[in-house]
N, C-alpha and C positions, 0 to 999 in steps of 0.2 A: 772287721773280719771275722767272722764263726769257722775256725778252722775244725773243729768238733763236725759239724752240719757241712762242711764242704768234703771232708775226707769220705764220711758215710757217700755222700754224690758223686763222687769219684768212685767209688768203689759199687755202687749201682749202677754207674753209666758201662762200669767193663763189665758188669752182669748182664745190661741188655746187647752189649755188644757181641759176648760168647753167645747166648740163648740167639740169637739172631742170625749168627754163622751157623750154629746146630740145626737151627730149626730150618735152612736150607742147605745144611751141607756142602756151603761154599761159602768163599769171602777169605776176609781178612781180618783176624784179632788180634794181632800184633800191635799194630798202632793203638788201637782203642786202649787196648790194655796197657800199653807201656804208657802213655800220653795221658793218663786220665785224671791226674794230678794240674796237670798245662790247663785241661776244659775244664775244673773247678773252679780254677783262679779265672779264665776268660769268661764265661759263659756264667758261671757261677757268683760273679761278682764284678770283674773291671770292663767287660765290656761295654758300650755304650750303645744299644738297640733296644729296640722295639718288636716284641712277638705280634703285637697287636695291628702292626704299620711295619711289616718287614724290610720297605724298601723309602723310610724316611729319607730324605736326601742327608741328614747332617748322622747318620748313624754309622758307628764304627764297621768298617769293611775285613769279614773273617775269610780267608782262602785258604782251603787245605788241599795245600799243591800235591801233597801222599792220596791221592783220589782212592787208592785201595784201601786205604784204610776207613772208609765212607761209614763206617756205622761209627766211629768218633762224634761225626758230624752230626748223624742222625740223631743219635744217643742225648747229646746235649741239646740238640735242639727240641724236642719231645719234652725235656725235662726241663727247659725253659721257657716251654708256652707257644713254642710255634704249632703251627695245624698240621702236625703230626702226633696223629694217634700208636697207642701202642697195636694198635692192629697194622697201622702202616708199618710200622716195625717188625712186624710179624711176616708182614708181606716182604720182607729183603728179598732182594733181587728176585721178586718172581715180575710176570706181564703185566703193564700196566702199574705199577705201584708208584707210590712217591718217595719209595726207597730203590731205586736202580743199583747195580753193583758199584758204579762210581756217579759220583756226584753229576748230576746233569742239568743245568743252569732254565730255569723257567719250568721243572719238574714239580719241585720244591721248595717252599717257602724258608729263607734262610740262606737258603746256597746261591753263592755269590757269582759262581762261574762256575763253567765244566772241567773239571778234573781228571785224572788217569795214566795221559803223556807223562810222564816223570819230569821236571821243572818247569815246567809251561806254567804252573801256580804260580811260582816265585815269580815268572817275569810277570804275569799278569799283574801282579801286585804293584809292580813298580809300573803297569800302568795306571792302578788304580790310585796310586799314593800321588804321579803324575796329574792324574785329573784331579784331585783334590786340592794338589797345589796352584793349579792353575785356575781352580775356583773359586778359591779364597781370595786370591790374589783379585780375580777379575771383578767378584763379587761383593766382598767385607766391605765391610763401610768402616769408620772410626766411632759410627753409634751403632752397629749390627755385624754382629758374626753370627753367620749364617752359616759357613765353614770352618770347623775344626777339628774334622774325624780324622781317626786313626786309621791305619790299613795294618792289620796284623796277617803271618803269614805260615803255618807249619808247613816246615818240609822237612822228610828222610834222607837218608844216606843217598839213597836213587836221585833224589831230586837235587842234591846238591854235586852229583857227580855229574849230571847232564851239560852238555855244551852251554844249552839256553838259559840255563840258571847263572851260572857263570858270566853269560856276556850281559845281562839283564843285570848282575849285579853288581858290577865293574860300572855300568850307567850310571845306576841308584844311587853310588858315590860319588862320582863328576857330578850329578844334576842337587845332589845335597838333600837327599829327600830321608829329614828326619821323623816326618811322620810316618815311617815305615818300620815294624818292627817283624823278623823272621825268627821265626822260633824254630831252631834244629833239633828234632828230633834224633838225637847222637848215640844209637843204642847199636852201634860196632858192630851191627848185624845185615847186610843185603839176602835176595832171597835164595843166593848161592852158599854164599860162603862168610868167613867172616871178614868185614869189612875190609882189614887189614889186607888184606892180597891184593886190593883193589886202589886201594887209596894211602895218601899218607896223614900223620896224625895231628899236623899242627896249623888245625881250620883258624886259630886264632890267630896264626901269625901271618895266614893267608888273607884273611878278609882284614884285617887291621891295617894290613901294607896296601887293600886295597881303597883305605878310607871309610871302614866302616867303623862303630863304636862296638865292642864284643865282650862279654862276659859270657865264662862260665860257670855254670850250675847244676844242682844235683836236680836235678827232673823230676823228682819224687816228693819233695820239700816243699807243702803249699805254701806255706810262709816265705820260704827264700823267694820263691816263686814271683809270687806279689808283688815283695818288696822290688826285685830287680823291673818285671815289667812296671809296675808303677813309676821308678825311677829311671828308665830309659824312656818312655812316652813325655815325660817333662822336660826332657832333656833335648833341647832347641839349638844345638849346637853345631847342625849343619852337615849329622853326619848318620846315614841312615843305621837300625840297629838289628845286630844279631846274638842272640841268645843261644849260647850251644848249651842244652837242656842234655844232661848224661842219664838215662835211662836204660829199663829194663824191658826188652821186646816181650810180650807177655808177660808179662808180670803177674803173678798170681797163682798161672799156672805152671808147678815144680817140674813137671815132666816134661814141658818143651820151652819153658821161661829163657832168655839167653842164647837161645840157639837158632839155626837157621828153620828148625821145625815150626818154630814159633809166629813166624811171617804168614802162614796161610789158615786153614779151616783145620789140620789136623788136632790139634790142642781141642777143640771145641768139644768133643766126646768128652772130656775128665772133666765138663762143666757144675757136677753137680761139689764135687770136691774143690773146684773154684770158687764157688757159692759160700761152703762153709769159708774158705779161708778167709772170704772178706766179709766176711758175716750175716751175708744173706741166705734166705730161706733154700736149703739143700735137694727139696721136692716142688721147687715153685718155678715157674721160669716169669721171664718179663717181671719183675719185680721191684719194686719204687714204695720205697717205707712213705706213712703219712705226714712224716715227720720231715723230709727230704721235699714232698709236696709242697705243703706249707710253708717251708723257708722258701720256693721258688715261685712261689703265688705273691709273697707279700716283694719278692726281688721283681716280679713282674709289674705292680704296682708304681712299683719307686720309678721304674723305668719309663712306666707309662706315663708320670708325673712330669718327670724332664722331656718327653717329647713334646706333651703339650706345653711346653715351657717355653721350647723352642718355636713353637708354631704360633706362639703369641710373637715372638721375636721376630718370625718369618713375616707375618702380616702387618707387624710396624716397620721392617724393612720394604716390603714391597710398596705400600703406601709411599712411604718417603723417597722413592727411588723407582717411581715405574718404569720408565726406560729398560734399567738394569731387569728389572723383574721379567718384564716383557722380550727381551734376550735370554733368558733363563729359561722363558718356560717355552719360547721358540726353539733354542735347542734340543731342551727335553722332549716335544711335539716330533722335531725332525730326527733324534734316535727311537721312537716307539712309531713314530708312524708314516717315516719318510717325508720326502719334500714333493708334492705334485710335479709332474713335469712339464707342464705349463709355466710354475711359479718360475724354476730354474732356466725352462728356454727365454722367458724374459730378461732374464738376467744375465742372458748371451747374447751379445748385438750378431749381425749375420755377419760372415768375413768378407771379406771386401774378396771379389770374381777372383781379382791377380793373385792372388796370397797363393804362392805356390814353393811349399814347405814341407817338412815331414811333419807327420801325426804327433808328435811327441812338442816340434813347437806349436801346431794348432793348441793340444791339451796346455800347453802355458798359459797364453790367453783364455783360455776356458777356465781353467782352475782358479784364475786370478779375477774373473766376471764373477766365480762363484760367490769365492772368499770376499769379495764388496757387496756382495748382497746378504753373504751368512758370515753373520762374526763367529759363529761356537763352530766354525769348521776350519781345523786343525790336517796338520800335513810332518809328514814323516819323511826322511830319506836313508838308506843306508849309505852315507858319503856320496850322492851322488845325483844332489841337488842342480850340478850344472850340467850334467847330460842329461839326466829323466826330467829335467824341466819342469818341478814340479814346486820349485818356491815360491812363498805366496809374496809378493813385493810392499813395500811399505808394513808388514803384518809385526815383522820383529822377530828375534831368535827367542827360542824360550831357553834360558839362563835362571840358576838363581839367583842371580839379581833383577833380572825381567821375567818373571815367572806370568806375565800375561803374552809372552810371545806366542806365537801361532805356528812356528817352524820351530822342529825339535829335529837338532842334529843327533845320531845315533849311533854314527861310527859303521865300523865295518862290521853291522851285527845285523847279518838279513834276521837267523831266526829268532834275535831276542824282538828285534824290531817289530816281527808281526805278533808275537805273542804279548807286547808292550801295548799295539793297536787295541788287541783285543781286550785287556782291560780296561783300556779307554770306552771300548766301543761297549762290555759290559756294565759299567756304570751309569752309560745313557746319560750325561751332560753334553757330548760332543761329539760330531762327526769326526772320523781320521781317514787320512791317507798313508799307505805305505809304498815305499818306490826303492825300485831296482834295477838292473839289466834284467830281460824276459828270465836268460838263460840261470841265473842263478837264484831264483824263484826257489829252488831244490832246497837252498838250506835255508829258506821259511815255509815250506809244503806242510810241516805236522802243525804248524801255525794256522794256516792256513783252512787245513781240515778242520779245525776245532772251531775255527770261524763258523765253516759252512754246518757242521754240525751243531752248534750254539744258537744258527740265525743270526749273527752279529751283521751289522751293515759298515762291515771294513771296505774300505774301496783302494785295491792294490792297481799302482802306474807303473808297467812292468814295458821297457822302451828295447830299443836295438833288438826286431823282434824276430829277426830271419838271419838268412845265410848272408843276404845283402852288406852284415855287418864287414864281410870280407877279410881284409886283412890282419884280423886275431884268429882266424883260423875258426877250427872246428869248437875249441874248447867255449868260444864266445859266442858260435851260429846255435841257435836254438832249433831244431827239426822236428824233434818230438815234443816239445814242451806245448804247443796248444793243446796238441791233443791228449796230453796227460792229465792237464787240467780240466779240460772239458769233461772228463770220465769223474769226477769230484762232483758229488749229489750236491746240489744247492748253491753252487757255485755261478755264477753267469760269467763267461767268458765272453767281451767282447771285443770283437779285432776290426776296427774303422776303417775305411779305404779313403777316406779326404776330412778336410776339417769340418765340414757340417754334420758329417757321421760322427767325429770327435764329438763335437757338441753334444749329439743326439745319445752318443754312449754315455756321458758324464748326466745328461740328466734322466738317462736309467740309475746309473749308481746310484745318485740321489734321490730319487724314487725310492729305490728299494730298501725294506728297514728287515724284512726275514730273511736274511743273508748277504753273505759278500760278494764283490764284483770286481773281475780282473779286467783291466784295459790292457790291450796288447797294442804298442804304439810303435811306428817306425822309426829310424833316426835318418832313413835316406828321404830325399825329397818326393811328394806322390804328387799323381795328377790332381784337380780337383774338378768336379760332376759339374759342372756350371751348366748343361744343357738341364739338370733337371731343378725343382724350385729348393728353396733352402728346407721350406719344412717339408717335401717330401723326402727329403734325404734324412731330416733329425726323425721324424716319426717312423720309417722304414728301421732305423736303428730300434725304436722301441720297441718293435713286431719279430725284430730279430732278423727280419730277412726281407728281400722286397724286390718289385721291380725294377729296374734302373733303364731297361732298354725295351719296350716292349717290339714285338716280329713285326713286318710288313706284311702282310696276307696269312696264310695259313701257316700257322706254329709248326717248325719242323724237329728243331732239336733247343736244348736248354743249356746257358753256359752259367756255370754259378764260381762266385769265387768270395774272398772275403779279401779284407787289408790292401794291400799293395798291387796285390795282384789282379784285384779287378780292372785295372788298367788294360792288362794283358788279354781278358774276356773281352774287352770293349772293343778295344783294336781288332781282334782275331771277327770279332762279328762285322765289322766293317768289311772285311775282306770274305767273309762267307758270304754276306748278301740277305736277301730276305727270308722272312721265314727263320729267324735266330733270335732268340730272347736271352737278353742278361737279366742276373738275379743277384742282388750282393747280398751273402748271408752272414754278417757280421754277430751275429749272437745265437749260436744251436741253440740253448737251453731257452730265448724268449721264443724263437722260431717253432720249436714243438709244445710250447705253450699257447700257439695262437689256438682260437677254435679249426674244426679242418674244413671247415668254406674256406676260409681264409687261405692256407695251407695248399689247398687244392687251388684255390686263385692263383698262385704263384707259381706251382708247381705241380698242375696238372697231370692225372695221372695216367691220361691219353698219351701224351708224351714223354716215351719212355727214352730217347734219345737224348742222353744227357752228358754235358763233360764238366767235372770242374777241375780247377784249379788252385794251388795253395801250397806256398814253401814250407812243407810240414811232412808228416807221415799221413799215410794215404788212408787209413783206416776208417775214420769215422765220418768220411764222407761217401761211403758207398751206399748208407742208408739214405741219401739221396738222390743217388746215382742211381741206382738200379745197377741191375745185372745187364741190363743192355749197355749201360753206357763207361764213362772211363772217365779214371782220377787219376789227375798228373800231381806229382806231389814228389817227395826228396824223401824216399826210405833209407836213408845211409846218413852218417855223418860227413859236413861239408869239409872244406881245404881254404887254407889259407891265400887268398888272391884279393887283388883290389875286386868289390862288390859284383861290379857289371860281369867280370870273368865266371865268376862262381853260379851267380842267377844261370847262365847262359849255359856252361859249362852241366849243368845241374838240371836244365832239360827247361827252367822257369823262361818258358819265351814264346813270344806271339806265332811261331811258327809250330811250337810241341800242341796249339791248341786249335790251330788251325789243322792240324795232320788227324789228332785225333777225331774231330767232328767228321772232317770228309770219311775215314775209318768208321767211326757209328752209325753216318748217314749211309754208307754202303750196304753196308748191313742188310 
């Protein structure tokens, strides 16, 4: 290891970071300047990466959890030869650039995941590590090792304070993820104040007690950083690794270094003096020496050669293990392209017409049918497998002793579960679902939002979907939750009404590869729509909304609903007589994406007399009902009582629909 050239690279990375922040008068220079030596060791030597093939399967994964320090990552990606030019660095935080304010998945070669909400990246790294462990156990053979990558995560005080980080790190220890190295940029400064205002100092004791192997080092000593990382990555003792790197925030800018002022862009105006401190030209920005360029070019050549050697091993493995190779290829294709709905449809036998149970029970059958057809499909639950019914039978539980298991026991850690699933999805080898009660989805909303932003095909199984939960009371009765999820961009929320609609919902989820899907399922039994063919119900869900009962004679009014309340609309239509159309609307997202002609065929503009019913807040239904109709819903919290009494007390009855329809028809 050439310590001299790595120190020069570290200082030049500092220069690139402060220059980019100065150029746009915005950003965070504290982490890039404080962690430059860490970057030099990882990107300048130890990481097993290939800039020419950024997503090769056995690369080491590097996750910058402190996404505000994005210029750290962009500077090192540029220096090591990724497709990120000096002009891209100059365009930092500008519209349409490859260098957005926080790293965004898909925008920049070498960026493994979207980070910014603090702590998410740490939990993502646990997901990456789980994916790597399972891939190694499933696909490696005695003759060929194709997966042995390490996962590195750089996190700051803000990440370590967030609850999602603590949840995920506790689980990482339980699952013995010794392929994970978290480097804690411990600079004793948060945005507003010194860190000791809000945290205790014994980080070593805390994480050692959780089951991590912990080392505390000088985060500016290149030799010590390198020795520590090399030692820990070779330690296969069943413990994830935490390096507490003591650093100085904004190191090299004495006007702000070691203070809260070093966090943001305030010190960037001192760039000429900082350049001089780092041995860089004080009259030139975005400077990289030929010496550093030459070193990085030779390093890139070595990395490319290592990648070629891996490909040779992979080709030999594929030839010797065609079934495993086909499984791996299918999993990667399912992540990148989704599974055509027709394929999933074939994997799910039709339900017996006598099936009379909750949609969560229908979901239990469907998810196991899918798992039999798709061996790359995994599932997780926040200690609720028995309630959510998303357990994969005969698929095994993931554990250090059984790393090929497909059921992941997360514990009561919804936020971490969501972010860990995101990590698995970013890695692109396995499809994954996460399950909890619908009302507790707020505990992982931050992770769901990032999944939607990043276009990750995670499926959420959210059961106990309404006030029909009953006796548990309003703490467990979701009323606002459907709508609060529906307003998240790029999140498909599907609330099926019967078992075949549930099958259609899973077809939609597995088909999707550009974003997450939330399946909203009942605890209580629902009526089965046996008057409609199986195909009509399944295909209807794929379109988001469809006619479940056509009017007789002239169209007078339309009743709309989703989920368990659809049966109320159908019963009301029976009482109202001819001229009443009933429409199932399981997915607003999908219905809104249909052609104008299809939407008009279901909800013709000529019929303004419309009534909707759903056991949730009413606001979003008005765009379908219009000002001439009525929306029946629950714009309040529920109460504790048997489920049928709660539904009746809150107006979820056939009479409510009939009375509303009569009022609308009389206008």
